[in-house]
VORO-983567 format. One record per residue (C-alpha): x, y negated, z negated; chain. Coordinates in Angstrom, 1 decimal. Example, Ala and Ser with C-alpha at 12.3 -4.5 7.8 and 13.67 -1.06 7.14 Angstrom:
% residues 2
<rec <12.3 4.5 -7.8> A> <rec <13.7 1.1 -7.1> A> 
END
This chain:
% residues 309
<rec <257.9 -26.1 -170.0> A> <rec <255.1 -28.1 -168.2> A> <rec <256.1 -29.6 -164.9> A> <rec <257.0 -33.3 -165.6> A> <rec <255.5 -35.9 -163.3> A> <rec <255.7 -39.7 -163.2> A> <rec <253.2 -41.7 -161.2> A> <rec <254.6 -45.1 -160.2> A> <rec <251.7 -47.5 -159.2> A> <rec <252.2 -50.4 -156.9> A> <rec <251.2 -53.9 -158.0> A> <rec <248.2 -53.7 -155.7> A> <rec <247.1 -50.5 -157.4> A> <rec <247.6 -52.0 -160.9> A> <rec <245.5 -55.0 -159.9> A> <rec <242.6 -53.1 -158.4> A> <rec <240.1 -51.3 -160.7> A> <rec <239.0 -49.1 -157.7> A> <rec <242.6 -48.0 -156.9> A> <rec <243.5 -47.6 -160.6> A> <rec <240.5 -45.3 -160.9> A> <rec <241.8 -43.1 -158.0> A> <rec <245.2 -42.9 -159.7> A> <rec <243.6 -42.1 -163.0> A> <rec <241.6 -39.3 -161.4> A> <rec <244.8 -37.6 -160.2> A> <rec <246.5 -38.1 -163.6> A> <rec <243.6 -36.4 -165.4> A> <rec <243.4 -33.5 -163.0> A> <rec <247.2 -32.9 -163.4> A> <rec <246.9 -33.1 -167.2> A> <rec <244.0 -30.6 -167.2> A> <rec <246.2 -28.3 -165.0> A> <rec <248.9 -28.2 -167.7> A> <rec <251.4 -30.7 -166.2> A> <rec <253.1 -33.4 -168.2> A> <rec <252.2 -36.7 -166.6> A> <rec <253.1 -40.3 -167.3> A> <rec <252.2 -43.5 -165.4> A> <rec <254.2 -46.7 -164.9> A> <rec <253.1 -49.9 -163.2> A> <rec <255.7 -51.4 -160.9> A> <rec <256.0 -55.2 -160.8> A> <rec <257.6 -55.2 -157.4> A> <rec <259.5 -52.9 -155.0> A> <rec <262.8 -53.4 -156.9> A> <rec <261.1 -52.4 -160.1> A> <rec <259.6 -49.4 -158.4> A> <rec <263.0 -48.4 -157.2> A> <rec <264.5 -48.8 -160.7> A> <rec <261.7 -46.7 -162.3> A> <rec <262.2 -43.9 -159.8> A> <rec <265.9 -43.9 -160.3> A> <rec <265.5 -43.7 -164.1> A> <rec <263.1 -40.7 -163.6> A> <rec <265.3 -38.9 -161.0> A> <rec <265.7 -35.9 -163.4> A> <rec <262.0 -35.3 -163.7> A> <rec <260.3 -32.7 -161.5> A> <rec <258.1 -35.0 -159.3> A> <rec <257.9 -38.8 -159.0> A> <rec <254.7 -39.8 -157.3> A> <rec <254.5 -43.1 -155.3> A> <rec <250.9 -44.4 -155.7> A> <rec <250.5 -47.1 -153.1> A> <rec <251.4 -47.6 -149.4> A> <rec <254.5 -47.1 -147.3> A> <rec <256.3 -49.9 -149.0> A> <rec <255.9 -48.3 -152.4> A> <rec <256.8 -44.9 -151.0> A> <rec <260.0 -46.3 -149.5> A> <rec <260.9 -48.1 -152.8> A> <rec <260.4 -44.9 -154.8> A> <rec <262.3 -42.8 -152.3> A> <rec <265.2 -45.3 -152.5> A> <rec <265.3 -44.9 -156.2> A> <rec <265.5 -41.1 -155.9> A> <rec <268.1 -41.3 -153.2> A> <rec <270.3 -43.7 -155.2> A> <rec <271.2 -40.7 -157.4> A> <rec <273.8 -38.3 -156.0> A> <rec <271.8 -35.2 -156.9> A> <rec <268.3 -36.2 -157.9> A> <rec <266.2 -33.5 -159.5> A> <rec <262.9 -35.0 -158.6> A> <rec <260.9 -34.5 -155.5> A> <rec <258.9 -37.3 -154.0> A> <rec <255.1 -37.1 -154.3> A> <rec <252.7 -39.3 -152.4> A> <rec <249.3 -40.8 -153.5> A> <rec <248.2 -42.9 -150.4> A> <rec <246.6 -46.0 -151.8> A> <rec <248.0 -48.6 -149.4> A> <rec <247.1 -50.0 -146.0> A> <rec <249.4 -48.0 -143.8> A> <rec <250.1 -44.7 -145.5> A> <rec <251.9 -43.5 -142.4> A> <rec <254.2 -40.9 -144.1> A> <rec <251.3 -39.5 -146.1> A> <rec <249.3 -39.1 -142.9> A> <rec <252.2 -37.3 -141.2> A> <rec <252.2 -34.8 -144.1> A> <rec <248.5 -34.3 -144.3> A> <rec <248.1 -36.1 -147.6> A> <rec <245.1 -38.3 -146.8> A> <rec <243.1 -38.2 -150.1> A> <rec <243.4 -37.3 -153.8> A> <rec <242.2 -33.7 -153.3> A> <rec <245.0 -33.0 -150.8> A> <rec <247.5 -34.6 -153.1> A> <rec <246.3 -32.5 -156.0> A> <rec <246.5 -29.3 -154.0> A> <rec <250.0 -30.1 -152.9> A> <rec <251.2 -30.8 -156.4> A> <rec <249.7 -27.7 -157.8> A> <rec <251.0 -25.5 -155.0> A> <rec <254.5 -26.8 -155.7> A> <rec <255.5 -26.6 -152.1> A> <rec <258.2 -28.9 -150.9> A> <rec <259.9 -29.8 -147.6> A> <rec <263.2 -31.5 -146.9> A> <rec <262.9 -34.6 -144.7> A> <rec <265.5 -36.7 -142.9> A> <rec <265.9 -40.3 -143.9> A> <rec <267.5 -43.3 -142.2> A> <rec <270.5 -44.7 -144.1> A> <rec <270.8 -48.5 -143.6> A> <rec <274.2 -49.9 -144.2> A> <rec <274.7 -53.7 -144.4> A> <rec <277.9 -54.2 -142.5> A> <rec <278.5 -57.8 -143.7> A> <rec <278.3 -56.8 -147.4> A> <rec <279.3 -53.1 -147.6> A> <rec <279.5 -53.3 -151.4> A> <rec <275.7 -53.6 -151.5> A> <rec <273.7 -50.4 -152.4> A> <rec <272.6 -48.5 -149.3> A> <rec <268.9 -48.9 -148.3> A> <rec <266.9 -46.0 -146.8> A> <rec <263.9 -46.0 -144.5> A> <rec <261.7 -43.0 -144.0> A> <rec <259.8 -43.9 -140.8> A> <rec <261.8 -46.4 -138.8> A> <rec <264.4 -49.2 -138.9> A> <rec <264.2 -52.0 -136.4> A> <rec <265.5 -55.4 -135.3> A> <rec <263.7 -57.9 -133.0> A> <rec <259.9 -57.9 -132.7> A> <rec <259.1 -55.5 -135.5> A> <rec <260.2 -57.8 -138.4> A> <rec <258.2 -60.7 -136.7> A> <rec <255.1 -58.5 -136.5> A> <rec <255.4 -57.5 -140.2> A> <rec <255.9 -61.2 -141.2> A> <rec <252.6 -62.0 -139.4> A> <rec <250.7 -59.1 -141.1> A> <rec <250.3 -60.4 -144.6> A> <rec <248.0 -59.1 -147.4> A> <rec <245.1 -61.4 -146.5> A> <rec <245.1 -60.0 -142.9> A> <rec <245.2 -56.5 -144.2> A> <rec <242.2 -57.2 -146.5> A> <rec <240.2 -58.7 -143.7> A> <rec <240.9 -56.3 -140.9> A> <rec <241.9 -53.2 -142.7> A> <rec <244.2 -50.5 -141.4> A> <rec <242.7 -50.2 -137.9> A> <rec <243.0 -53.9 -137.0> A> <rec <245.6 -55.7 -139.1> A> <rec <248.7 -54.6 -137.2> A> <rec <247.2 -55.2 -133.8> A> <rec <246.2 -58.7 -134.9> A> <rec <249.7 -59.3 -136.3> A> <rec <251.1 -58.2 -133.0> A> <rec <249.4 -60.9 -131.1> A> <rec <250.1 -63.6 -133.8> A> <rec <253.8 -62.8 -133.7> A> <rec <254.1 -62.6 -129.9> A> <rec <253.4 -66.3 -129.2> A> <rec <256.2 -67.5 -131.5> A> <rec <258.8 -64.7 -130.8> A> <rec <262.0 -65.3 -128.9> A> <rec <264.1 -62.2 -128.0> A> <rec <267.5 -62.5 -129.7> A> <rec <270.8 -61.7 -128.2> A> <rec <272.2 -58.5 -129.7> A> <rec <275.2 -56.3 -129.5> A> <rec <274.1 -52.7 -129.8> A> <rec <275.9 -49.4 -130.1> A> <rec <273.6 -46.4 -129.7> A> <rec <275.6 -43.3 -130.6> A> <rec <278.7 -45.2 -129.4> A> <rec <277.2 -46.5 -126.1> A> <rec <277.7 -50.2 -126.0> A> <rec <275.0 -52.7 -124.8> A> <rec <274.8 -56.5 -125.0> A> <rec <271.9 -58.8 -124.1> A> <rec <268.6 -60.2 -125.2> A> <rec <266.3 -57.5 -126.7> A> <rec <262.6 -57.5 -127.5> A> <rec <262.9 -54.4 -129.8> A> <rec <265.7 -52.2 -131.1> A> <rec <264.7 -49.3 -133.2> A> <rec <265.8 -46.1 -134.8> A> <rec <262.7 -43.9 -135.3> A> <rec <262.3 -41.0 -137.6> A> <rec <258.5 -40.4 -137.1> A> <rec <256.2 -40.9 -134.2> A> <rec <253.7 -43.3 -135.5> A> <rec <253.8 -46.6 -137.5> A> <rec <251.5 -49.5 -138.3> A> <rec <248.8 -47.5 -140.0> A> <rec <249.0 -44.9 -137.2> A> <rec <248.1 -47.5 -134.6> A> <rec <251.4 -47.6 -132.7> A> <rec <253.2 -44.5 -131.4> A> <rec <256.5 -46.3 -131.9> A> <rec <258.9 -43.4 -131.5> A> <rec <257.3 -40.6 -129.3> A> <rec <258.8 -37.3 -129.9> A> <rec <260.4 -38.2 -133.3> A> <rec <260.2 -35.6 -136.1> A> <rec <260.8 -36.1 -139.7> A> <rec <262.9 -32.9 -140.1> A> <rec <264.9 -32.4 -136.9> A> <rec <268.2 -34.0 -138.0> A> <rec <268.1 -36.8 -135.4> A> <rec <266.6 -40.1 -134.6> A> <rec <264.9 -41.5 -131.6> A> <rec <266.8 -44.6 -130.5> A> <rec <264.8 -47.2 -128.5> A> <rec <266.1 -50.4 -126.9> A> <rec <263.6 -52.6 -125.1> A> <rec <265.2 -55.5 -123.2> A> <rec <263.7 -59.0 -123.3> A> <rec <260.2 -59.2 -121.6> A> <rec <258.0 -62.1 -120.8> A> <rec <254.8 -62.5 -122.9> A> <rec <252.8 -61.4 -119.9> A> <rec <254.9 -58.3 -119.6> A> <rec <254.5 -57.6 -123.3> A> <rec <250.7 -58.0 -123.1> A> <rec <250.5 -55.8 -120.0> A> <rec <252.5 -53.1 -121.6> A> <rec <250.9 -53.3 -125.0> A> <rec <248.6 -50.3 -124.4> A> <rec <251.7 -48.2 -123.4> A> <rec <253.2 -49.1 -126.8> A> <rec <250.1 -47.9 -128.6> A> <rec <250.0 -44.6 -126.6> A> <rec <253.8 -44.1 -126.8> A> <rec <254.2 -44.0 -123.0> A> <rec <256.7 -46.8 -122.8> A> <rec <259.8 -44.5 -122.3> A> <rec <260.5 -44.6 -118.6> A> <rec <259.9 -48.3 -118.2> A> <rec <262.8 -49.8 -116.3> A> <rec <263.7 -52.1 -119.3> A> <rec <263.5 -49.4 -121.9> A> <rec <266.4 -47.2 -123.0> A> <rec <265.1 -44.3 -125.1> A> <rec <267.2 -41.4 -126.3> A> <rec <267.8 -39.1 -129.2> A> <rec <270.8 -39.9 -131.4> A> <rec <272.2 -40.0 -134.9> A> <rec <273.4 -43.6 -135.3> A> <rec <272.5 -47.2 -134.2> A> <rec <274.7 -50.3 -134.9> A> <rec <273.1 -53.7 -134.3> A> <rec <275.1 -57.0 -134.5> A> <rec <274.0 -60.6 -133.8> A> <rec <275.5 -64.0 -133.8> A> <rec <273.3 -65.1 -136.6> A> <rec <271.8 -62.8 -139.3> A> <rec <268.4 -61.4 -138.2> A> <rec <265.9 -59.6 -140.4> A> <rec <265.4 -55.9 -140.5> A> <rec <262.1 -54.0 -140.5> A> <rec <262.4 -50.9 -142.7> A> <rec <259.1 -49.0 -142.6> A> <rec <256.5 -51.6 -143.6> A> <rec <259.0 -54.0 -145.2> A> <rec <261.2 -56.9 -144.0> A> <rec <264.4 -56.1 -145.9> A> <rec <268.1 -57.0 -145.3> A> <rec <269.7 -58.4 -142.1> A> <rec <272.1 -57.8 -139.3> A> <rec <274.8 -56.7 -138.8> A> <rec <273.6 -53.2 -139.8> A> <rec <274.1 -49.5 -139.2> A> <rec <271.2 -47.1 -139.1> A> <rec <272.3 -43.5 -139.5> A> <rec <270.3 -40.2 -140.0> A> <rec <270.8 -38.2 -143.2> A> <rec <269.4 -34.8 -142.4> A> <rec <267.2 -33.2 -145.1> A> <rec <268.2 -35.7 -147.7> A> <rec <264.8 -36.1 -149.4> A> <rec <262.6 -33.4 -151.0> A> <rec <258.9 -34.2 -150.6> A> <rec <255.8 -32.4 -152.0> A> <rec <253.6 -31.2 -149.1> A> <rec <250.3 -29.4 -148.8> A> <rec <250.1 -25.7 -148.0> A> <rec <250.6 -24.9 -144.2> A> <rec <251.8 -28.4 -143.4> A> <rec <254.9 -28.9 -141.3> A> <rec <256.3 -32.5 -140.8> A> <rec <255.7 -33.9 -137.3> A> 
END
């Protein structure tokens, strides 16, 4: 029986003739290789998640878009107790951080990976909404954060991404967010270690880079080591943040006197008022929340000779 694949295209891909053409190229190459391929256009992340969940018994479900679409499709697959489908990636977004980590930087690499049928199990971050435990669990693949990260994402909208592209939009969003951000007071438990105070950034990292590869947000993090890198940065003045911005880009901020950085498996964040969460490239959910690693929970199609890093 031919291998069954579903390509889920993000709204941005469906709206762009150029991006649709790239997705169509992959579809045709897979069909010529004897695979059974269908395509679905997602209206929004919730629709992408539903499409992926409905297709969880296929062989591969391919997220055609950026990290937001990838996360939505992965959430749909992870919603099933025993999904049969592996996650495939066609990087057509702004960030494409997970695809970059896995060496899937263009259609040719994606095609080679799908035809080689090589897979790798990756860890994911399970996000539990503690105020509403009845809600379905969310999952992040790259990082889950509270504090400055959601503010940065809120200031890095589609227009800024179009104008400045991958290399500049997140840096521009950083400076836009900085001048209106106030460090919230949080109660944090990092692997059971209790902290209270005002924090600039609290993060559970599953991969080193984020923001289109611009920021080395979690140095030393690996996608497949069964642990997270837990980072707590105490409140800093704007001048201190600006002075240390290059260290954030290079990933040399561990060791700063106001930074606590350690490996761990769980991070719990509580606040007096609900605060937004940043999950990969999306602002989704709110505190109180628990971030917990689920080792090897997601099967992902990877190119030959690639190991997650």
